[in-house]
Z-matrix of the N, CA and C atoms (Angstrom, degrees):
N
C 1 1.430
C 2 1.523 1 111.16
N 3 1.343 2 116.42 1 -40.32
C 4 1.470 3 120.46 2 -179.45
C 5 1.525 4 111.12 3 -65.56
N 6 1.322 5 117.45 4 -36.01
C 7 1.461 6 119.69 5 -177.96
C 8 1.531 7 110.95 6 -67.69
N 9 1.315 8 117.40 7 -31.88
C 10 1.463 9 120.44 8 177.15
C 11 1.524 10 110.81 9 -68.43
N 12 1.323 11 116.89 10 -40.82
C 13 1.468 12 120.66 11 177.59
C 14 1.525 13 110.10 12 -62.23
N 15 1.311 14 116.16 13 -42.58
C 16 1.462 15 120.03 14 179.84
C 17 1.528 16 110.46 15 -63.55
N 18 1.333 17 116.36 16 -38.78
C 19 1.461 18 120.08 17 178.49
C 20 1.528 19 111.93 18 -65.33
N 21 1.297 20 117.40 19 -26.84
C 22 1.465 21 121.43 20 178.87
C 23 1.532 22 110.70 21 -89.05
N 24 1.308 23 117.34 22 -44.12
C 25 1.463 24 121.66 23 -174.76
C 26 1.529 25 111.82 24 -68.97
N 27 1.316 26 118.55 25 -42.49
C 28 1.465 27 120.47 26 -178.06
C 29 1.529 28 113.08 27 -61.75
N 30 1.323 29 120.34 28 -49.58
C 31 1.473 30 119.06 29 178.14
C 32 1.533 31 112.88 30 -64.29
N 33 1.334 32 116.32 31 -37.45
C 34 1.464 33 118.73 32 178.33
C 35 1.527 34 111.48 33 -65.69
N 36 1.309 35 117.36 34 -38.22
C 37 1.468 36 121.23 35 176.80
C 38 1.529 37 110.80 36 -63.97
N 39 1.313 38 115.63 37 -41.33
C 40 1.459 39 120.53 38 178.45
C 41 1.527 40 111.11 39 -62.95
N 42 1.308 41 117.07 40 -43.75
C 43 1.464 42 121.74 41 178.12
C 44 1.525 43 110.62 42 -63.09
N 45 1.316 44 116.96 43 -41.08
C 46 1.464 45 121.31 44 178.03
C 47 1.520 46 110.88 45 -61.49
N 48 1.315 47 118.06 46 -42.87
C 49 1.462 48 121.61 47 177.88
C 50 1.524 49 111.81 48 -62.23
N 51 1.302 50 116.54 49 -40.64
C 52 1.463 51 120.63 50 177.97
C 53 1.527 52 110.10 51 -63.57
N 54 1.318 53 117.41 52 -45.36
C 55 1.463 54 120.72 53 -179.97
C 56 1.524 55 112.04 54 -63.34
N 57 1.311 56 117.57 55 -39.70
C 58 1.467 57 121.07 56 177.44
C 59 1.522 58 109.57 57 -64.03
N 60 1.307 59 117.78 58 -40.74
C 61 1.462 60 121.70 59 178.58
C 62 1.517 61 112.35 60 -64.31
N 63 1.317 62 117.23 61 -42.12
C 64 1.461 63 121.52 62 -179.81
C 65 1.521 64 111.09 63 -65.40
N 66 1.306 65 117.52 64 -43.50
C 67 1.462 66 120.48 65 -176.63
C 68 1.520 67 112.87 66 -76.07
N 69 1.309 68 118.44 67 -11.62
C 70 1.461 69 119.97 68 -179.76
C 71 1.523 70 112.37 69 -82.80
N 72 1.341 71 118.47 70 -12.20
C 73 1.454 72 120.54 71 178.36
C 74 1.523 73 110.37 72 -70.87
N 75 1.340 74 115.77 73 159.87
C 76 1.456 75 120.84 74 176.98
C 77 1.518 76 109.81 75 -61.13
N 78 1.296 77 116.03 76 144.50
C 79 1.448 78 120.40 77 175.95
C 80 1.522 79 108.58 78 -81.91
N 81 1.339 80 118.29 79 143.26
C 82 1.463 81 120.91 80 -178.89
C 83 1.522 82 113.85 81 -56.07
N 84 1.325 83 117.59 82 -32.63
C 85 1.460 84 118.77 83 -177.88
C 86 1.522 85 111.00 84 -64.58
N 87 1.327 86 117.92 85 -36.71
C 88 1.463 87 118.85 86 178.39
C 89 1.521 88 111.08 87 -75.17
N 90 1.322 89 118.05 88 -28.69
C 91 1.457 90 120.98 89 179.12
C 92 1.522 91 112.09 90 -73.01
N 93 1.312 92 117.47 91 -30.21
C 94 1.457 93 121.40 92 -176.19
C 95 1.537 94 111.96 93 -82.75
N 96 1.315 95 117.60 94 -17.17
C 97 1.462 96 121.75 95 -178.38
C 98 1.529 97 109.64 96 -62.26
N 99 1.327 98 115.13 97 131.18
C 100 1.456 99 121.59 98 179.32
C 101 1.513 100 110.83 99 135.08
N 102 1.321 101 115.46 100 -171.55
C 103 1.456 102 121.89 101 -179.29
C 104 1.520 103 109.05 102 -107.24
N 105 1.326 104 115.56 103 135.11
C 106 1.459 105 122.68 104 -176.62
C 107 1.528 106 109.07 105 -125.68
N 108 1.317 107 117.27 106 134.60
C 109 1.460 108 122.30 107 179.05
C 110 1.529 109 109.19 108 -110.45
N 111 1.321 110 115.40 109 137.98
C 112 1.459 111 121.20 110 -178.68
C 113 1.519 112 110.90 111 -65.40
N 114 1.333 113 116.61 112 138.54
C 115 1.462 114 120.74 113 176.88
C 116 1.523 115 111.50 114 -74.73
N 117 1.336 116 117.33 115 -26.17
C 118 1.465 117 120.22 116 -178.68
C 119 1.521 118 112.63 117 -89.26
N 120 1.332 119 118.13 118 -27.83
C 121 1.464 120 122.32 119 179.19
C 122 1.521 121 108.89 120 -141.42
N 123 1.329 122 117.80 121 96.72
C 124 1.474 123 121.52 122 -175.68
C 125 1.527 124 114.44 123 -62.45
N 126 1.344 125 117.81 124 -12.91
C 127 1.467 126 120.43 125 176.70
C 128 1.530 127 111.94 126 -78.42
N 129 1.318 128 116.86 127 -12.24
C 130 1.466 129 122.44 128 -177.46
C 131 1.522 130 109.14 129 -99.50
N 132 1.342 131 116.04 130 124.07
C 133 1.463 132 121.88 131 179.91
C 134 1.523 133 110.66 132 -132.16
N 135 1.327 134 113.95 133 150.30
C 136 1.465 135 121.64 134 174.17
C 137 1.520 136 107.05 135 -125.35
N 138 1.325 137 116.03 136 136.72
C 139 1.462 138 120.70 137 178.64
C 140 1.525 139 109.49 138 -122.85
N 141 1.325 140 116.38 139 121.29
C 142 1.460 141 122.42 140 177.27
C 143 1.526 142 108.04 141 -105.62
N 144 1.326 143 116.93 142 124.97
C 145 1.468 144 120.53 143 179.34
C 146 1.522 145 110.31 144 -100.58
N 147 1.322 146 115.70 145 165.29
C 148 1.467 147 121.32 146 -179.73
C 149 1.516 148 112.34 147 -64.96
N 150 1.330 149 117.01 148 -27.12
C 151 1.464 150 120.46 149 -176.14
C 152 1.528 151 113.73 150 -86.32
N 153 1.346 152 117.75 151 11.58
C 154 1.462 153 120.73 152 174.96
C 155 1.513 154 114.73 153 86.26
N 156 1.324 155 118.04 154 17.41
C 157 1.460 156 121.53 155 178.38
C 158 1.528 157 108.89 156 -105.68
N 159 1.319 158 115.44 157 137.09
C 160 1.450 159 122.45 158 177.66
C 161 1.527 160 108.11 159 -117.68
N 162 1.330 161 116.09 160 132.93
C 163 1.467 162 121.42 161 178.42
C 164 1.518 163 108.42 162 -121.25
N 165 1.325 164 114.69 163 136.63
C 166 1.455 165 122.08 164 177.57
C 167 1.524 166 108.75 165 -104.19
N 168 1.339 167 116.20 166 135.98
C 169 1.457 168 121.82 167 179.46
C 170 1.521 169 109.63 168 -127.68
N 171 1.321 170 114.55 169 143.07
C 172 1.461 171 119.61 170 171.04
C 173 1.519 172 107.31 171 -134.64
N 174 1.300 173 117.12 172 126.68
C 175 1.462 174 125.69 173 -175.79
C 176 1.536 175 110.00 174 51.69
N 177 1.319 176 115.62 175 42.91
C 178 1.458 177 121.48 176 175.35
C 179 1.511 178 115.97 177 79.72
N 180 1.336 179 118.74 178 -1.06
C 181 1.464 180 121.55 179 -178.64
C 182 1.522 181 110.62 180 -112.73
N 183 1.328 182 114.56 181 132.42
C 184 1.465 183 119.44 182 178.50
C 185 1.524 184 109.33 183 -70.68
N 186 1.341 185 115.55 184 131.51
C 187 1.457 186 118.47 185 178.31
C 188 1.531 187 112.78 186 -124.32
N 189 1.328 188 118.02 187 -8.83
C 190 1.468 189 120.10 188 -179.38
C 191 1.518 190 108.87 189 -157.76
N 192 1.322 191 115.09 190 145.44
C 193 1.463 192 121.35 191 175.70
C 194 1.518 193 108.05 192 -138.23
N 195 1.318 194 116.26 193 140.78
C 196 1.456 195 120.30 194 178.28
C 197 1.520 196 109.15 195 -153.33
N 198 1.311 197 115.16 196 171.36
C 199 1.466 198 120.87 197 175.14
C 200 1.525 199 107.88 198 -94.13
N 201 1.318 200 115.93 199 150.08
C 202 1.458 201 119.24 200 176.68
C 203 1.524 202 109.97 201 -129.84
N 204 1.318 203 113.68 202 153.46
C 205 1.467 204 121.68 203 -179.92
C 206 1.526 205 106.97 204 -147.95
N 207 1.320 206 116.83 205 136.93
C 208 1.461 207 120.98 206 177.34
C 209 1.524 208 108.31 207 -101.57
N 210 1.323 209 115.67 208 127.10
C 211 1.461 210 119.79 209 -179.18
C 212 1.522 211 109.78 210 -137.05
N 213 1.311 212 115.21 211 167.75
C 214 1.466 213 121.17 212 -179.73
C 215 1.521 214 111.41 213 -95.51
N 216 1.327 215 117.52 214 2.06
C 217 1.461 216 119.06 215 -178.49
C 218 1.517 217 110.87 216 -129.31
N 219 1.307 218 114.85 217 139.21
C 220 1.465 219 122.60 218 172.88
C 221 1.526 220 107.22 219 -113.41
N 222 1.305 221 115.01 220 -54.34
C 223 1.455 222 123.01 221 174.95
C 224 1.523 223 106.20 222 -113.11
N 225 1.300 224 116.68 223 115.48
C 226 1.461 225 120.77 224 -174.58
C 227 1.530 226 112.64 225 -59.34
N 228 1.331 227 117.65 226 -20.99
C 229 1.463 228 121.19 227 179.23
C 230 1.528 229 112.28 228 -91.19
N 231 1.331 230 116.54 229 -7.03
C 232 1.456 231 120.57 230 -176.56
C 233 1.522 232 110.98 231 -78.90
N 234 1.317 233 114.99 232 150.55
C 235 1.456 234 120.49 233 175.26
C 236 1.524 235 111.02 234 -95.09
N 237 1.338 236 117.42 235 -0.15
C 238 1.458 237 122.03 236 179.17
C 239 1.522 238 109.03 237 -67.00
N 240 1.308 239 117.47 238 131.26
C 241 1.460 240 122.09 239 -175.47
C 242 1.522 241 112.84 240 -111.00
N 243 1.308 242 117.34 241 30.11
C 244 1.456 243 121.30 242 177.81
C 245 1.520 244 109.94 243 -76.67
N 246 1.322 245 115.31 244 169.12
C 247 1.459 246 120.80 245 172.81
C 248 1.519 247 108.45 246 -94.71
N 249 1.328 248 115.72 247 141.82
C 250 1.449 249 120.94 248 -178.10
C 251 1.516 250 110.64 249 -125.78
N 252 1.318 251 114.71 250 145.12
C 253 1.444 252 123.07 251 176.92
C 254 1.516 253 106.79 252 -101.21
N 255 1.319 254 115.53 253 111.09
C 256 1.463 255 121.26 254 -178.14
C 257 1.522 256 108.70 255 -98.59
N 258 1.332 257 116.07 256 121.29
C 259 1.456 258 122.07 257 -179.78
C 260 1.523 259 109.10 258 -103.45
N 261 1.345 260 116.55 259 131.47
C 262 1.456 261 121.68 260 -178.64
C 263 1.523 262 110.00 261 -122.02
N 264 1.342 263 116.00 262 142.09
C 265 1.459 264 119.93 263 178.48
C 266 1.530 265 110.89 264 -79.74
N 267 1.328 266 116.50 265 -175.65
C 268 1.464 267 120.82 266 -175.69
C 269 1.532 268 113.36 267 -64.12
N 270 1.337 269 117.57 268 -18.83
C 271 1.466 270 121.49 269 177.58
C 272 1.524 271 112.23 270 -88.83
N 273 1.322 272 117.03 271 -3.42
C 274 1.458 273 120.94 272 -178.60
C 275 1.514 274 113.11 273 87.39
N 276 1.334 275 116.95 274 3.77
C 277 1.461 276 120.82 275 178.36
C 278 1.527 277 109.72 276 -82.67
N 279 1.311 278 116.42 277 136.65
C 280 1.454 279 120.97 278 -179.96
C 281 1.517 280 109.25 279 -67.17
N 282 1.329 281 115.93 280 125.84
C 283 1.459 282 120.04 281 -179.33
C 284 1.529 283 112.02 282 -103.67
N 285 1.325 284 117.90 283 -37.74
C 286 1.459 285 121.08 284 -177.60
C 287 1.522 286 111.06 285 -147.16
N 288 1.327 287 114.39 286 153.26
C 289 1.463 288 122.26 287 171.87
C 290 1.526 289 107.86 288 -124.77
N 291 1.318 290 115.78 289 135.12
C 292 1.459 291 121.50 290 173.97
C 293 1.520 292 107.62 291 -128.01
N 294 1.319 293 115.59 292 134.93
C 295 1.457 294 118.59 293 173.88
C 296 1.523 295 107.58 294 -77.83
N 297 1.303 296 115.68 295 127.76
C 298 1.453 297 121.68 296 179.38
C 299 1.518 298 107.25 297 -82.09
N 300 1.327 299 115.92 298 90.72
C 301 1.461 300 120.90 299 -172.74
C 302 1.510 301 113.13 300 -82.76
N 303 1.314 302 117.89 301 -20.14
C 304 1.444 303 117.45 302 178.52
C 305 1.510 304 114.56 303 179.30
N 306 1.301 305 114.62 304 140.62
C 307 1.453 306 123.09 305 168.50
C 308 1.519 307 104.24 306 -132.67
N 309 1.295 308 116.64 307 106.44
C 310 1.463 309 120.36 308 -177.46
C 311 1.515 310 108.49 309 -93.48
N 312 1.318 311 115.92 310 82.69
C 313 1.456 312 121.73 311 -177.93
C 314 1.525 313 111.50 312 -96.37
N 315 1.315 314 116.89 313 -25.32
C 316 1.460 315 120.86 314 -175.50
C 317 1.523 316 112.88 315 -69.29
N 318 1.339 317 117.59 316 -34.45
C 319 1.455 318 121.05 317 -178.58
C 320 1.525 319 111.97 318 -93.30
N 321 1.338 320 116.04 319 13.15
C 322 1.461 321 122.74 320 -179.83
C 323 1.521 322 112.65 321 57.19
N 324 1.318 323 116.97 322 24.82
C 325 1.451 324 120.36 323 176.31
C 326 1.525 325 110.24 324 -87.48
N 327 1.310 326 117.48 325 -25.44
C 328 1.461 327 123.22 326 177.15
C 329 1.526 328 112.55 327 48.58
N 330 1.319 329 115.54 328 61.65
C 331 1.456 330 121.99 329 178.04
C 332 1.521 331 108.77 330 -116.54
N 333 1.327 332 116.13 331 129.42
C 334 1.455 333 123.07 332 177.88
C 335 1.520 334 107.68 333 -108.16
N 336 1.331 335 116.79 334 129.84
C 337 1.461 336 121.74 335 177.99
C 338 1.520 337 107.87 336 -120.23
N 339 1.344 338 115.83 337 119.25
C 340 1.456 339 121.85 338 178.15
C 341 1.519 340 109.05 339 -114.83
N 342 1.322 341 116.23 340 130.30
C 343 1.453 342 121.46 341 177.07
C 344 1.514 343 110.15 342 -101.27
N 345 1.320 344 117.21 343 119.22
C 346 1.464 345 122.28 344 178.76
C 347 1.524 346 108.54 345 -72.09
N 348 1.324 347 117.35 346 116.32
C 349 1.466 348 121.07 347 -175.69
C 350 1.525 349 112.44 348 -71.36
N 351 1.337 350 118.12 349 -23.64
C 352 1.468 351 120.99 350 179.97
C 353 1.524 352 111.90 351 -85.11
N 354 1.328 353 116.20 352 -44.61
C 355 1.462 354 120.87 353 -174.55
C 356 1.525 355 113.46 354 -91.93
N 357 1.333 356 116.98 355 -17.97
C 358 1.455 357 120.43 356 -177.78
C 359 1.523 358 113.32 357 73.16
N 360 1.324 359 117.33 358 21.10
C 361 1.459 360 122.22 359 179.97
C 362 1.520 361 110.28 360 -103.44
N 363 1.325 362 115.81 361 159.19
C 364 1.458 363 121.35 362 176.39
C 365 1.522 364 109.17 363 -114.75
N 366 1.340 365 115.47 364 140.25
C 367 1.452 366 121.82 365 178.97
C 368 1.527 367 108.46 366 -119.31
N 369 1.320 368 115.88 367 132.11
C 370 1.456 369 122.19 368 -177.16
C 371 1.529 370 109.57 369 -111.19
N 372 1.334 371 115.56 370 133.85
C 373 1.467 372 122.06 371 -178.86
C 374 1.520 373 109.91 372 -131.55
N 375 1.316 374 114.93 373 144.98
C 376 1.454 375 121.84 374 173.29
C 377 1.523 376 108.15 375 -105.09
N 378 1.324 377 116.11 376 140.20
C 379 1.461 378 120.52 377 179.53
C 380 1.527 379 110.30 378 -74.93
N 381 1.326 380 115.54 379 135.05
C 382 1.458 381 120.99 380 176.26
C 383 1.511 382 107.01 381 -86.97
N 384 1.308 383 115.68 382 118.73
C 385 1.458 384 120.09 383 -179.09
C 386 1.520 385 109.10 384 -90.42
N 387 1.320 386 115.33 385 129.76
C 388 1.472 387 119.44 386 -178.72
C 389 1.501 388 111.68 387 -89.88
């Protein structure tokens, strides 16, 4: 009887440790907060705030504002498990989806990579350090 309990308790303990480890990492929403400048056009900047608002700037002037949300689904029928950045206009309608391909915060490189789901292009941004 004891050996059966051990066979159940040990794998469950291992799974619990894995789940605790996964949830202890930074959440993407906190990693994306800040100002990012385009690597291809330094006049283009995106600013993500803690309250879920994204502002677009070109040559230092704001030209667009929207809400953003990070989710694990783009197409509810898809089996793809990437993270997606969902942009919504002032009416709450989804305007754009970007695949969140990378935020390299651990190596202090501070590079954001967004994949445009419509165009199939990737956009690279460097974090502006204040």
